[in-house]
C-alpha positions as CSV (number, residue, x, y, z in Angstrom):
1,M,104.3,86.6,60.9
2,T,107.5,88.0,59.5
3,A,108.0,87.7,55.7
4,S,111.8,87.5,55.9
5,P,113.3,84.4,57.6
6,V,116.4,84.9,59.8
7,L,119.6,83.4,58.4
8,G,122.1,82.0,60.9
9,P,121.8,82.2,64.7
10,T,119.5,84.9,66.0
11,L,120.6,87.5,68.4
12,M,118.2,86.0,70.9
13,F,120.0,82.7,70.6
14,Q,123.4,84.2,70.9
15,E,122.5,86.4,73.9
16,A,120.7,83.7,75.8
17,A,123.7,81.4,75.3
18,E,125.8,84.1,77.1
19,A,123.7,83.9,80.3
20,G,126.2,81.9,82.2
21,A,129.0,84.2,81.4
22,A,126.8,87.2,82.2
23,V,126.0,85.8,85.6
24,A,129.7,85.2,86.3
25,R,130.5,88.9,85.4
26,M,127.6,90.1,87.5
27,L,128.7,88.1,90.6
28,A,132.4,89.2,90.2
29,A,131.4,92.9,89.8
30,N,129.1,93.0,92.8
31,G,130.5,90.8,95.5
32,P,131.3,93.7,97.9
33,A,128.0,95.4,97.2
34,F,126.0,92.3,98.0
35,A,128.0,91.8,101.2
36,A,127.6,95.5,102.3
37,L,123.9,95.6,101.5
38,G,123.2,92.3,103.2
39,A,124.9,93.6,106.4
40,K,122.9,96.8,106.2
41,L,119.6,94.9,105.9
42,R,120.5,92.6,108.8
43,A,121.4,95.6,111.0
44,A,118.3,97.6,110.1
45,P,115.6,95.3,108.5
46,P,113.1,97.3,106.5
47,A,109.5,97.1,107.5
48,V,108.4,96.5,103.9
49,I,110.0,96.1,100.5
50,V,108.6,97.7,97.4
51,T,109.6,96.5,94.0
52,C,109.4,98.6,90.8
53,A,109.6,97.0,87.4
54,R,107.8,96.3,84.1
55,G,107.8,93.3,81.7
56,S,110.5,90.7,82.2
57,S,112.0,92.8,85.0
58,D,108.6,92.6,86.9
59,H,108.8,88.8,86.5
60,A,112.2,88.9,88.2
61,A,110.5,91.0,91.0
62,T,108.0,88.2,91.4
63,Y,111.0,85.8,92.0
64,G,112.5,88.3,94.4
65,K,109.2,88.5,96.3
66,Y,109.0,84.8,97.0
67,L,112.7,84.5,97.8
68,I,112.8,87.4,100.2
69,E,109.5,86.5,101.9
70,T,110.5,82.9,102.4
71,R,114.0,83.6,103.6
72,T,113.5,86.8,105.7
73,G,109.7,87.0,106.4
74,I,109.6,90.7,105.3
75,P,106.6,91.5,103.1
76,V,107.3,92.5,99.5
77,A,104.8,94.5,97.4
78,S,104.9,95.5,93.7
79,A,104.5,99.2,93.1
80,A,102.0,100.3,90.5
81,P,104.1,102.8,88.5
82,S,101.1,104.8,87.4
83,V,100.4,105.8,91.0
84,A,103.5,108.0,90.9
85,S,103.8,108.8,87.1
86,V,100.1,109.5,86.3
87,Y,98.3,110.1,89.6
88,A,101.4,111.9,91.1
89,A,100.5,110.4,94.5
90,P,103.3,110.5,97.1
91,A,104.6,107.4,98.8
92,V,104.0,107.0,102.6
93,Q,107.0,107.8,104.8
94,G,108.4,104.7,106.4
95,H,111.2,102.3,106.9
96,A,111.2,100.8,103.4
97,L,113.5,99.3,100.9
98,C,112.8,99.9,97.2
99,I,114.2,97.4,94.7
100,A,114.0,98.7,91.1
101,I,114.8,96.3,88.3
102,S,115.4,97.4,84.7
103,Q,117.5,96.7,81.7
104,S,117.6,100.3,80.4
105,G,116.9,102.2,83.6
106,R,115.2,104.9,81.5
107,S,111.4,104.4,81.6
108,P,109.7,107.5,82.9
109,D,107.1,105.7,85.0
110,L,109.8,103.6,86.7
111,L,111.9,106.7,87.4
112,A,108.9,108.5,88.8
113,T,108.1,105.6,91.2
114,V,111.7,105.4,92.4
115,A,111.8,109.2,93.0
116,A,108.6,109.0,95.0
117,Q,110.0,106.1,97.1
118,K,113.2,107.9,97.7
119,A,111.4,111.1,98.7
120,A,109.6,109.0,101.3
121,G,112.9,107.8,102.8
122,A,113.3,104.5,101.1
123,H,116.7,103.1,100.4
124,V,116.7,102.5,96.6
125,V,118.5,99.5,95.2
126,A,118.8,99.4,91.4
127,L,119.4,96.2,89.5
128,V,120.1,97.7,86.2
129,N,122.0,96.6,83.0
130,D,122.9,100.2,81.9
131,A,125.1,101.5,84.7
132,T,125.0,105.0,83.0
133,S,121.2,105.3,83.2
134,P,119.1,107.8,85.1
135,L,118.0,104.9,87.4
136,A,121.6,104.1,88.3
137,D,122.2,107.8,89.0
138,T,119.2,107.9,91.4
139,A,119.9,104.7,93.3
140,D,121.5,104.5,96.7
141,T,122.9,101.1,95.8
142,V,123.6,100.0,92.3
143,I,123.9,96.3,91.3
144,A,125.2,96.4,87.7
145,L,123.7,93.4,86.0
146,S,126.8,93.3,83.7
147,A,124.9,91.3,81.0
148,G,126.4,93.3,78.2
149,V,124.5,94.9,75.4
150,E,121.3,93.1,74.4
151,R,120.3,93.9,70.8
152,S,117.4,91.4,70.6
153,V,114.2,93.0,71.7
154,A,113.5,89.8,73.7
155,A,115.5,90.1,76.9
156,T,117.2,86.9,78.0
157,K,120.6,87.1,79.7
158,S,119.6,90.3,81.5
159,Y,116.5,88.6,82.9
160,I,118.6,85.7,84.1
161,A,121.2,88.1,85.6
162,S,118.4,89.8,87.5
163,L,117.3,86.5,89.0
164,A,120.8,85.6,89.9
165,A,121.4,89.1,91.5
166,L,118.3,88.7,93.7
167,A,119.5,85.2,94.8
168,A,122.9,86.5,95.6
169,L,121.5,89.4,97.6
170,V,119.2,87.2,99.6
171,A,122.0,84.7,100.2
172,E,124.2,87.5,101.7
173,W,121.3,89.0,103.6
174,A,120.2,85.7,105.2
175,E,123.8,84.5,105.5
176,D,122.7,81.3,103.8
177,D,125.8,79.3,102.9
178,T,123.8,76.7,100.9
179,L,122.3,79.4,98.7
180,R,125.7,81.1,98.4
181,R,127.2,77.9,97.0
182,A,124.3,77.4,94.6
183,V,124.6,81.0,93.3
184,A,128.4,80.5,92.9
185,G,127.7,77.4,90.8
186,L,125.1,79.1,88.6
187,P,127.4,79.9,85.6
188,D,128.3,76.2,85.1
189,A,124.8,75.1,85.8
190,L,123.4,77.5,83.2
191,A,125.8,76.1,80.6
192,R,124.5,72.6,81.3
193,S,120.9,73.8,81.1
194,W,121.5,75.5,77.8
195,A,122.5,72.1,76.3
196,L,119.3,70.4,77.4
197,D,116.9,69.4,74.6
198,W,113.4,70.8,74.9
199,G,112.5,70.0,71.3
200,S,109.4,68.0,72.4
201,V,108.0,71.2,73.8
202,G,108.5,73.1,70.6
203,A,107.0,70.3,68.6
204,S,103.9,70.3,70.8
205,L,103.4,74.1,70.1
206,Q,104.2,74.2,66.4
207,N,100.6,74.6,65.5
208,A,99.2,75.9,68.8
209,T,97.2,79.1,69.2
210,N,96.7,79.2,73.0
211,L,98.3,77.6,76.1
212,F,98.8,77.9,79.8
213,V,102.1,78.1,81.5
214,I,102.1,76.9,85.1
215,G,104.4,77.4,88.1
216,R,104.1,78.2,91.8
217,G,106.2,79.9,94.4
218,L,109.7,80.6,93.1
219,G,108.7,78.9,89.8
220,L,105.8,81.4,89.1
221,A,108.3,84.0,87.9
222,V,109.6,81.9,85.1
223,A,106.1,80.8,84.1
224,Q,105.3,84.5,83.7
225,E,108.5,85.1,81.7
226,A,107.9,82.0,79.5
227,A,104.3,83.1,78.7
228,L,105.6,86.6,77.8
229,K,108.3,85.2,75.5
230,L,105.8,82.9,73.7
231,K,103.6,85.9,73.0
232,E,106.3,88.3,71.8
233,T,108.5,85.9,69.9
234,C,106.2,83.1,68.7
235,G,102.8,84.8,68.2
236,L,101.2,82.5,70.8
237,H,98.5,83.5,73.3
238,A,100.1,82.2,76.5
239,E,98.8,82.8,80.0
240,A,100.8,82.2,83.1
241,F,99.1,80.9,86.3
242,S,100.0,79.7,89.7
243,S,99.1,76.0,90.0
244,A,96.8,77.1,92.9
245,E,95.2,80.0,91.0
246,V,94.5,77.9,87.8
247,R,92.1,75.8,89.8
248,H,89.8,78.7,90.4
249,G,88.3,78.9,87.0
250,P,90.9,79.0,84.2
251,M,91.2,75.2,84.3
252,A,87.6,74.9,83.0
253,I,88.9,75.5,79.4
254,V,91.6,72.9,79.6
255,G,90.5,69.8,77.7
256,S,91.8,67.3,75.2
257,G,94.8,68.6,73.2
258,F,95.1,71.9,75.1
259,P,98.8,72.7,75.5
260,I,100.4,73.1,79.0
261,I,103.9,74.0,80.0
262,A,104.6,73.4,83.7
263,F,107.7,74.3,85.8
264,A,108.0,72.2,88.9
265,T,110.8,72.7,91.4
266,S,112.1,69.8,93.4
267,D,110.8,71.0,96.8
268,V,107.3,70.6,98.3
269,I,105.8,73.6,96.3
270,G,106.6,71.7,93.1
271,D,104.3,68.9,94.3
272,D,101.3,71.1,93.6
273,V,102.5,71.8,90.1
274,R,103.1,68.1,89.5
275,A,99.5,67.4,90.8
276,V,97.9,69.9,88.5
277,A,100.0,68.7,85.5
278,A,98.7,65.2,86.2
279,D,95.1,66.4,86.4
280,F,95.4,68.1,83.1
281,A,97.1,65.1,81.5
282,A,94.2,62.9,82.7
283,R,91.9,65.2,80.7
284,G,93.9,64.7,77.6
285,A,95.8,68.0,77.7
286,R,99.3,68.0,76.0
287,V,101.4,68.6,79.1
288,S,105.1,69.4,79.0
289,L,106.3,69.1,82.6
290,A,109.8,70.4,83.4
291,D,110.3,68.5,86.7
292,A,113.5,69.3,88.6
293,R,113.3,66.1,90.5
294,T,114.2,64.1,87.4
295,D,117.6,65.8,87.2
296,G,117.8,65.9,83.5
297,A,116.0,62.6,82.8
298,G,112.5,64.0,82.1
299,D,110.9,65.3,78.9
300,P,111.5,68.2,78.9
301,P,114.6,67.8,81.0
302,A,115.3,70.0,84.1
303,L,118.3,69.9,86.5
304,T,118.1,69.3,90.2
305,A,119.7,72.1,92.2
306,D,118.9,74.3,95.2
307,P,115.1,74.9,94.7
308,A,115.8,78.6,94.6
309,I,118.1,78.1,91.6
310,E,116.1,75.5,89.7
311,P,113.7,78.1,88.0
312,I,116.7,80.0,86.7
313,L,118.0,76.9,85.0
314,M,114.6,76.0,83.6
315,I,114.1,79.4,81.9
316,Q,117.6,79.1,80.3
317,S,116.5,75.8,78.7
318,F,113.2,77.3,77.7
319,Y,114.9,80.3,75.9
320,R,116.7,78.0,73.5
321,M,113.4,76.2,72.7
322,A,111.5,79.5,72.3
323,D,114.1,80.8,69.8
324,A,113.7,77.6,67.7
325,L,110.0,77.6,67.9
326,S,109.8,81.3,66.9
327,R,111.7,80.6,63.7
328,A,109.8,77.4,63.0
329,R,106.6,79.3,63.1
330,G,107.9,81.9,60.7
331,Y,108.8,84.7,63.1
332,N,111.9,86.7,63.8
333,P,112.5,86.6,67.6
334,D,114.9,89.5,67.5
335,A,112.3,91.9,66.1
336,P,108.7,91.2,67.4
337,S,106.0,93.3,65.7
338,H,105.2,96.7,67.3
339,L,107.9,96.4,70.0
340,S,111.1,98.3,70.6
341,K,114.0,97.5,72.9
342,V,113.5,100.4,75.3
343,T,109.8,100.8,76.3
344,R,109.1,104.3,77.7
345,T,105.8,104.2,79.5
346,L,104.3,107.2,81.4
């Protein structure tokens, strides 16, 4: 716990509030690049896609995995960076696409993995916030996240820009006009999500020590991100699970008073999250269900949109609550203990 309270709005609050504007900049800056890459991938579909990322960026990769696999059918695998950076193992030659996601574009293990993929013939796409970084220099296609400088250690707007970039890419690749319209409407929808009141969630976690965060499919990525933010900014031991995976053992520790946050999209995959949330509530757990089917009427409220976009809107509302919860618990969300803005892992 920090000994010095933050006076005035935190950097995390200010930067998360800018997410809609950041997404608008990212879309404006990369329209031709999305169209060109989408055409390239339609003309010569990769046999496999490899993602490379750490932390929040890896959660964005989870979102990309579900979106790409459900819209194109092409398998997506997450690279283990130490295979290249520590074991120095080469990547197999093949018809592959490598999507690297990073805020700084400077972590040695990420760069080693990208180099190995490129040496094996992969087309490297970098979703990166620092367009002057080594990752951007290495990539075949650069998607500048255009989020602007993030000074808070806790990444917010760059994470949301990463999700939006993946949605925009897949919309062009699949020539999905419905998803294109949903992506175009993201800046305004994010502003509406930022205004939603998740105070009841913060109140339920004021004195908590442990909790589960549940999602499934496209919603799993934001469950992972929410759990990370609760650990790094609020001092809470939070674990993220798929609503399917949580049934395999972790649910045994859920009993009366155990806190749960659940993210349920409005499509059929959200039904399983709603079912697990109901099961936990029946045991007396303190369940906070963000249900997109309620279109802002639930507690906590979540907006109805294209199911691919709903998780992005939910995490925007969550960020505002997490900032307030961090401060209420006596922490400074801008400067978590033992962390720095750029993590350089080998």
